[in-house]
Each structure stands twice: as C-alpha cells, then as structure tokens.
N, C-alpha and C positions, 0 to 999 in steps of 0.2 A: 530596511532589508527583511528579509524572510526567509522562513527554516527551508532549509535543504538541505537534502540526504544524500549520502554516499551512493555511487553507482558501481555496480559490480558487473562481471563477465560471466553469468547464468549459461546456462544449454540453451537451444535453442526449443521453445516451446511448439508441439505439433499441432499439426491442423485440426479443424474440429473433428469429431469421431463420427462415423457413421452406423444407425442403427441396418442390418437386414432382415429381410423377410424372403425364404427361399422357396420357390414355387416349384411346380413340374415341368414349366416350360423357360422359365428366367428369374435372375435375382431383382428383386424390385429394392431400390434403396431409399431407405424414409429417412430425410436428414433431419438431427434435431435443429430444435428452432433456434434462429440466428437471427439476427439482427443487421442492417447496413448502418455504420457507424459513420461521423463527419471525422477526422484525422485532424485538420484543422482548426475546426470547433474546439475541440479536445485539450489541443497544446496550448490555442488562446487563453481558456478556461482556466489551464493549470497555471500558465503564468501569471494572471491576472491576478487570482488567489495566491502566489507566490510558493506553490505546492511544487517538490520537487520529482524528476520520475521517479528516485527511489522509495520515497513514500508513499508516492500511487501506489507501485508494483507491490510494497508490502501489505498494502488494506487489500489490493485485487487477490493476492497471491500468485503473480505472474513475477515475469523478468523483468530488468528494468529494461533489456532488449527487445523486450514484445509491447510495451510502452511505447517506445521508440517507433518500433514499426506501424501501432495501431494508431499514432500521430502523424506518420508518413505517408498514410494510405496505402500500407505495402497489404494490408489484409484487410479490404471495406467492409468485411462479414464476419464477426463473431457471434459466439455462443451469446443467448439473451440472458443469462445468467451472471457471463461475464460484463456484459455491458452493465447490468444492474449496480454491480460491483463497483462500475469504474466512475459511473453515476454516482455512487455513493462516497466514493472517495475523493471526487472532486464538488461534493456536498450540491449538486443540481439534481433536479429531474434527470429522468431516464432521456426525456424527450428531447432534452437540449442536447443532446450528444450524438443523435440520431441523424443521416443524411434524408435531407427532405425527398419526397419520393415524386418524381414529375408527374404531371396532371394527366389523368388519360384520355389518350385519345379517341375520337370515334371510331376509327378504324379498328383503333385496339379493343374498344368495347364491344364490338360486334361479336356476336356469336358463332362460332365456325361449325358448318352442319356434321355432324356425327356421321362418323364412317358406319356402314350398316353392319351390324354384329355378325360374328361368324363362330362357329362351334369352336374355333383352334384359340380364339383371344378370351374364353370362358375360364376363369380360374375355376377350382377346383372348390366345392363348401368348405372343406376342412381350411384352405389357404384363405379363404373370405375371412370367415371366422377370425382366424391367426391377424389378419392385418387390422380388424375392427379391434382386438382385444390389446393389439403393441399400440393403436392410437389413444386408446383410453389411458394405458400406461402412460404413455408419455403427457398425455394432459396433466394426470395426477401428479406426475414429477416434475413437472416443469411449472405449474401453475403459481406454485409457489417459493419462489428463490429462496436459497440461502442467504439469513441475515449476516451482514458483515457485522465485526463487533463494534460498540459505541465509541470505546476507548482504544486507540492502536498507538503503542509507544515506538519511539524511534532510538536507536542507541547506536553510538560508533561501534566499528568492529574491533579496533584496538584502543589501547590508553597505556600509557607511561608509568611504573610507580613513581607517584610524588608530582606527577601532573594532572591538573585540572583538564574534564572533559564535561560534556553536555549531553544532556537527555531532553528527549519532548514528549508529552504523550497528546494525543489531538482527540478532541471528544467531538464525534458529531451530532450537530443537532440542525432540525432545519424547523421550519413555522409552521409545519403543519403538525409535529410531535415535538413542542416545548419542554424539558425537563428541567431539574434541578438535581445536583450527584455530589455524593461523595466519591473521591479518588484517594486511594491509599496506596502507595508503593512500600514495598519493604526493602530496605537499606541493607546490603550485605555485611556482612562483623567484619568488622577493622575500615570499614568505608566510611569518609566522612561526606556528611552535605555541606557543601560549602554556600549556597545559595538559593533561593526558589520565585518565580515568578509565574503567578501572584504566591505571596508569602503563603508559608506553611505552617499548620499544628505539629510539631514534629516530636518524635521523643528519637533515643539513639538509634534505634532499630526501626523506625516505620517514620513518614512523613504523609501528611493530611492534607485535605485540600476542601473545602465547603464553599461549592459553587451554586447560587439559587436559582429559580428555574430562568429559563430562557429560551430563544431561538436561535441565537447566533451560536455558531461553533465555537468553540473554548480550546487554547493550547497551554497546558503546564509546562513551562518549563522548569530544569533545576539542573546544576551543578554538581560534581563528584569529584572527591580524590583518594586513591587510592596512596596507601602510606608509603613513603619511601622504603622501609624493609618488606614491602611484599615479594614475595618469589615469584619473579619472572616464568612464564609460561603457563600460566595455572589463567583461570576465566575467573570472572564475576559472575552472578547473574542476579537479575532483579525480577521480582514479583508482586503483582498489585492486583486490585480490583476497585471496579467501580460500581456505587450502590445506586441506582437510580430511583429517583422519588419523580412519578406523576400523579398529578391532581386526580385523573380517573382511574387510575389503580395501586396496587399496594407496590412497596421497593420492590425490586429485583436487583440481584448481583449477579454482575457477568467478570470474567477474570479481561484483564487489558489484554488485547492481541499485539501482534508487531514484535519486534527484536527486544531481546532481554540479556542477551549475553555478549559482554566482553571479554576480548583475551588481552590479558596483561603482559606486556613485553617489549621492546627496544621499539617503538612504533608511537608515530605521533596519531593522534585521533582522527586527523583529517587525510592522512594517508590511509585511502580505505581501502585499497588492496594491498597494502604491507609490502611496497614494493621502494622503499626507501627515500621518497619523493614524493612533491606533491605538485601534480600537472595539470594541465589546464582545466580538466574535467572536472578537479575536484578542489580549485580554488574557490568558485562561486558556493559553490552548496557553503562551504565553511565561512563565505564572507559574510553569506546571508544567516545562517547560525550565529555568528559572533554579533553581528547588527544587532538580531532581536532578542539577543542576551546581553546585551553590553551592560557591563559592570557587575557581571555573574563569574569573574574569575579567568575568563580564557582568555589566551593571548594572541591575539591578531595580530601584533608585529612579529613575532615568531614564524608563524605562519606563511606570512607575505615574504618574510626573507627566505624561508625553505624555498618558496614558491619561484622565487627570483633567483636563486642558486639552482646546483645542478644535483640536488638532494640535502639528505643529512645523515645522522650518526647520533645514538644516544647511548648513553652511560650513567649510571648511577650518582657519578660524581661531578659531572658538568653539564649534565641535562642535556639538550640539544644543540648539535653544532652542525652549524650551514656548510655545507661543501660548495666552493666556488669554483 
C-alpha cells in the first residue's frame, strides 16, 4: 500500500490570467506561457507511484478538484510554472507529462504570403516599444520557475484526544541532483511520538532523521498521539526543517512545506471533511496510509468498521462508536 492523502472540496481555480497591451486601434492579448499536458499520462504516473491527488495538490499549491480536472483533460493547457510544479510533485521530468505535438504537415509548414502593409495596420512607435518591453519582462519572469520545497509534509485535518494519527514527510530527490539530508520535526508540547519509520533520533520536543546521499525520493513516516486530557477544539501545529547537503555545494536549510496544523476534536483522522463518517473517497487513502505505516499504532479495523457503518460518534470515555 502507499500513502494517500485527504480529499477536500476547495473552490474552483480560475483559468490562466492574460496580460493585455493597449494600442490606439485594438487590445492585443499576450497570453502567459502555457503548455499542453496529458491528463491520462499524469494519472497513470501518480497511481503508479501511489501518490494521492491531495498530496500532489499540496505540492503544486492548487486544489484536489484542479488535479482531477487536469487528469480528466478538462484543462489541456496550463501555465508552464504549474506544469513544472506538477512534474516535481510526480517526481518526473516536465517532458513526461506533456502532450506529444503532432508532426507538422507540409501544408502547415508552407509560408502564407504576407498581406501588403497598410498605414492603418502600423502600430505607433510607443506601442511597439511597449510590446517589446512586455516580452522582455515575461521572458525574465518565467525563465526561472519557482522551486517547490524539497520536503513536503502531510497531516490529517483532524485527530481526537487519545487517538494515534499519522504524519508523513516526502523528500523529492532526482537522479540529476542526489543529496543527503537531515530532517528535523518539532513535536508540540504534550504530544507524544508513538513510532517512526525510518527510526528517529529524538528528544522529547524534536524528532531527527539522518538520510545519506542518494537519488531516490524518501518518505519519512511517524505517528503521534495527543494526550486524552487535551482540550478539544484546539489545534496542534508541526514545524520542521530540512538541511540539505550536496557534494558540490555547502549545506542549505529549508522549511518543510505542506500542511502542519491538526484540529483536535471529536473526529477520526481518516474523516477528512469532518462529516462524521468515512466514505468511499476517504477509505482508500486511509487504507494506503495504514498499510504503509503498519505496526505504527494506526487502528485500521476501526476505520474499516466506520466505513461499513453509517458513521461514528466519539467521546472521551468510549472513544469511537460505530453507527449501524
């Protein structure tokens, strides 16, 4: 099994923005750089690597609905920087998720004769200069797309007092940039570290992992428990950093991206939307996580029982009660 993340219902993500240069005759639209993506290929890569839509959405910085639309070819063209982030989240080169371009036909390659220029079609000098400056600006703006975080954390949205819940940190590494790293996670006061894989060198308030150099991506999994007396309605927040060591450069420290806040209340961690049940969209992500983190204190039997019933209730004395 693999790791799956919670699905949420965020707002619709608007289509690509377009920059406009106004002339004295008409508005010419200069679209931001975009690329054609192959949704079927994206879905196959994600499922092969056993990544969830929620994890990919967190890394890219969009919603799970947007990832679903991309995979279903609802938006065949997206901004190039989003496509690069998507490729990084899937741990592949950008070219692997792009739609192959059809071969150019001889007819399409032929040059059409240019119409004779007319005075009305000539832009004023200031408009031509503005267009050149805009092109230069777009070139420098999109030549270096923003780099996603090297380490991305996933946490469930909810956890109940006294119950064990999972946390995972994925570190992206590729063959052309292998590195070793130190991962540090600060454990909130009063929260207990139950188990970790790989094993951690930990103190009461901090867990640490030392991972040698390599090119393969790494997943660090650990489970936590909020003490039963913890006041429901509060949040616990995880913070951490990764210290990256590359042979050709000095160490650099980056904050861990992704989620880090868990709301403590009468909810199961697998109930991602807090509606008091575990539905079909939630059971598979929970299953993958429990299988990958087997032996780390997660109660799969309770999750399966809640899924098979009509929902659940939780109270401090009895824990989870399955509704039949």
